[in-house]
C-alpha positions in Angstrom: 60.6 113.7 99.1 63.4 113.5 96.5 67.1 113.7 96.6 68.7 117.0 95.3 72.1 117.5 93.5 73.8 120.7 94.8 76.7 122.9 93.9 79.7 120.5 94.4 78.5 118.8 91.2 79.0 121.9 89.1 81.7 121.1 86.5 82.4 117.8 88.3 79.9 115.4 86.6 81.5 112.2 87.6 78.4 110.2 86.7 78.5 107.4 89.3 75.0 108.6 90.4 73.6 107.9 87.0 75.0 104.4 86.9 73.4 103.3 90.2 70.0 105.0 89.9 67.4 102.2 89.6 64.7 104.4 88.1 66.9 106.6 85.7 65.8 109.8 87.3 69.2 111.6 87.0 70.1 113.4 83.8 73.1 115.4 82.7 72.8 119.1 82.1 75.3 121.6 80.7 77.2 122.0 83.9 76.0 119.4 86.3 73.6 116.4 86.9 70.0 116.9 88.0 67.5 114.6 89.8 63.9 114.5 88.6 61.9 114.9 91.8 58.8 113.3 90.2 60.6 110.1 89.4 63.1 109.8 92.4 62.1 106.9 94.7 64.3 108.1 97.6 66.5 105.0 97.6 69.7 106.8 98.4 71.9 104.9 96.0 73.1 108.1 94.3 74.0 109.7 97.6 76.2 106.8 98.6 78.3 106.9 95.5 78.7 110.7 94.9 82.4 111.4 95.1 81.9 115.1 95.9 79.1 114.7 98.4 76.7 116.8 96.3 73.5 114.8 96.8 71.2 115.4 99.8 67.6 114.6 100.8 65.5 117.6 100.0 64.9 118.4 103.7 68.6 118.0 104.5 70.0 120.3 101.8 72.7 122.5 103.5 72.1 126.1 104.2 72.9 128.2 101.2 72.2 125.4 98.8 68.4 125.6 98.9 68.2 127.1 95.4 69.2 123.7 94.0 65.9 122.2 95.1 64.1 124.4 92.5 67.0 124.2 90.0 66.7 120.4 89.9 62.9 120.5 89.5 63.0 123.3 86.9 65.5 121.4 84.8 62.9 118.8 84.1 60.1 121.3 83.6 62.1 123.0 80.8 63.4 119.9 79.1 
């Protein structure tokens, strides 16, 4: 199960998550960052440093933010 970046990251893009990811699974998109679910090792380093609390374990994504599970995965399918 991977971590997921949700709506608080839109237009925020602080980047601390990218710096701490040990497997380089976070990439910058046009409006936000995305986590590649196929590479994420569920270490939680990104979640701990996110200044806007936008990162959640896939099964803990808040209600109303579920679409970001697919948005993160689809970003890597299309790139």
